[in-house]
Wavefront OBJ file of the C-alpha trace (Angstrom):
o trace
v 101.132 38.761 48.126
v 100.468 39.227 51.833
v 101.801 36.859 54.456
v 99.128 34.259 55.349
v 97.405 34.744 58.687
v 97.519 32.113 61.416
v 94.027 30.855 60.514
v 95.017 30.641 56.826
v 98.071 28.553 57.760
v 95.865 26.287 59.892
v 93.358 25.942 57.063
v 96.009 25.202 54.430
v 97.333 22.433 56.684
v 93.764 21.193 57.237
v 92.959 21.305 53.494
v 96.094 19.347 52.598
v 95.290 16.744 55.261
v 91.659 16.377 54.100
v 92.681 15.933 50.447
v 95.267 13.272 51.396
v 92.671 11.425 53.503
v 90.068 11.653 50.721
v 92.583 10.187 48.265
v 93.205 7.292 50.649
v 89.438 6.818 51.066
v 89.004 6.537 47.298
v 91.903 4.098 46.937
v 90.936 1.869 49.865
v 89.888 -1.726 49.297
v 86.439 -2.591 50.649
v 84.593 -5.867 51.002
v 81.292 -5.784 49.107
v 79.107 -8.894 49.006
v 82.040 -10.977 50.226
v 84.436 -9.759 47.513
v 87.262 -7.248 47.824
v 86.672 -4.174 45.669
v 88.473 -0.911 44.982
v 86.423 2.161 44.117
v 89.171 3.519 41.860
v 89.346 2.365 38.248
v 91.622 4.850 36.459
v 92.669 7.008 39.423
v 91.759 10.276 37.663
v 89.240 11.321 40.329
v 91.623 10.471 43.156
v 94.483 12.387 41.511
v 92.321 15.449 40.797
v 91.154 16.096 44.380
v 92.105 19.520 45.672
v 90.995 22.377 47.884
v 90.836 26.128 47.430
v 91.271 28.579 50.282
v 89.710 31.984 49.602
v 88.718 35.051 51.543
v 85.018 35.820 51.104
v 83.287 38.599 52.979
v 86.431 38.987 55.137
v 86.233 35.331 56.213
v 88.331 32.416 54.976
v 86.408 29.882 52.909
v 87.708 26.434 52.050
v 86.235 24.621 49.053
v 86.913 20.915 48.561
v 86.646 20.076 44.871
v 88.517 18.590 41.906
v 90.865 20.356 39.534
v 89.406 18.777 36.394
v 86.086 19.424 34.680
v 86.051 15.780 33.563
v 86.169 14.498 37.142
v 83.762 17.144 38.439
v 81.101 15.510 36.281
v 81.055 12.374 38.407
v 82.756 13.384 41.682
v 79.453 14.314 43.309
v 77.871 11.020 42.205
v 80.691 9.084 43.871
v 80.442 11.233 47.040
v 76.647 11.404 47.361
v 75.541 8.321 45.403
v 72.561 8.093 43.103
v 68.959 7.538 44.194
v 67.058 4.467 43.000
v 64.627 5.279 40.209
v 66.718 8.165 38.907
v 67.578 8.751 35.265
v 70.046 6.187 33.976
v 73.573 7.503 33.346
v 75.104 7.762 29.865
v 76.658 4.594 28.421
v 79.992 6.039 27.189
v 81.536 6.666 30.661
v 80.493 3.149 31.700
v 82.273 1.703 28.648
v 85.432 3.643 29.593
v 85.093 2.338 33.172
v 84.658 -1.249 31.909
v 87.840 -0.958 29.838
v 89.838 0.599 32.698
v 88.735 -1.935 35.321
v 88.913 -4.357 33.107
v 85.495 -6.012 33.124
v 85.259 -9.308 31.251
v 82.030 -10.192 29.448
v 80.227 -13.444 30.209
v 77.660 -15.503 28.323
v 74.335 -16.492 29.882
v 75.839 -19.847 30.932
v 78.603 -18.077 32.885
v 81.543 -18.610 30.547
v 83.635 -15.747 29.213
v 82.964 -14.426 25.709
v 85.028 -12.430 23.243
v 84.997 -8.740 24.110
v 83.610 -6.817 21.131
v 82.528 -3.197 20.944
v 78.911 -4.282 20.501
v 79.156 -6.641 23.480
v 80.666 -3.872 25.630
v 77.929 -1.469 24.543
v 75.180 -3.957 25.441
v 76.724 -4.713 28.835
v 77.228 -0.989 29.522
v 73.600 -0.309 28.636
v 72.478 -3.060 31.054
v 74.697 -1.593 33.804
v 73.327 1.886 33.075
v 69.734 0.634 33.306
v 70.520 -1.153 36.576
v 72.070 2.011 38.032
v 68.949 3.944 37.036
v 66.682 1.375 38.719
v 68.748 0.504 41.803
v 70.912 3.588 42.307
v 74.463 3.674 43.646
v 75.363 3.899 47.341
v 77.457 6.942 48.336
v 81.183 6.554 49.003
v 81.519 9.712 51.185
v 85.254 10.001 50.558
v 85.369 13.766 51.262
v 82.856 13.830 54.134
v 84.672 11.055 56.003
v 88.041 12.734 55.380
v 86.749 16.059 56.751
v 85.265 14.385 59.839
v 88.452 12.388 60.530
v 90.680 15.455 60.114
v 88.436 17.507 62.428
v 88.395 14.744 65.054
v 92.195 14.590 65.041
v 92.694 18.326 65.487
v 90.840 18.876 68.765
v 88.566 21.490 70.277
v 90.839 24.544 69.835
v 90.859 24.056 66.083
v 87.089 23.526 66.025
v 86.538 26.721 68.017
v 88.717 28.677 65.570
v 86.805 27.190 62.661
v 83.452 28.027 64.150
v 84.472 31.657 64.404
v 86.188 32.012 61.060
v 85.211 29.520 58.403
v 82.616 28.626 55.808
v 83.226 25.109 54.422
v 81.633 23.928 51.194
v 81.892 20.893 48.950
v 82.070 22.049 45.332
v 82.224 18.860 43.343
v 79.969 19.568 40.422
v 79.210 23.234 39.880
v 76.235 23.151 37.548
l 1 2 3 4 5 6 7 8 9 10 11 12 13 14 15 16 17 18 19 20 21 22 23 24 25 26 27 28 29 30 31 32 33 34 35 36 37 38 39 40 41 42 43 44 45 46 47 48 49 50 51 52 53 54 55 56 57 58 59 60 61 62 63 64 65 66 67 68 69 70 71 72 73 74 75 76 77 78 79 80 81 82 83 84 85 86 87 88 89 90 91 92 93 94 95 96 97 98 99 100 101 102 103 104 105 106 107 108 109 110 111 112 113 114 115 116 117 118 119 120 121 122 123 124 125 126 127 128 129 130 131 132 133 134 135 136 137 138 139 140 141 142 143 144 145 146 147 148 149 150 151 152 153 154 155 156 157 158 159 160 161 162 163 164 165 166 167 168 169 170 171 172 173 174
C-alpha cells in the first residue's frame, strides 16, 4: 500500500475529528420543552459513526456514514428529520426504542400502568402516528460536526479542500 499523501493525512485527521464531534453531538443533553433530553437511547448509532476516505477520479473523497446496515436505516432520519405529513414509521423500531429508553406507560388519568406487550404496541402505534402527522426535527449531528471541524482548521485547510475534495454524507444508501 502506498504512503498516504499530505492531503490524505489531513483528511484522515479531519475525518477522525468529525466523527468524534458527531458522536459528542449525538450524546449531548439538550433542553426540550423545559426538560433535559438525550438523543441517544441505545448508543448503537453513535458507536457506528465512521468515515471512508477514497480516491475517486484522482481526487480524494471523504464519505461520512455508519458502519452498520441497521443504523444506516435511521441515521438519515436523525440527521435530516422527518417532514410533517409523511408516512408513519414502522412500530417495531419504536417498541425497541421504548424498551431501551425506558418509556413508562401511563393511564389516561396520568398514573403509571403495568407495561404489557399490548400496551407497548398501542403506545408505539400512537407515537408512530404522531411522527407521521407532526414529523421529527433534524438533529444535524454530522453537519454541525463538519462545520465545527472546518471552522477550527482555518483558511489554509479550506483552500486545500476546495482544490482537492468531494465531501458526501452517505447515511442511508437506498
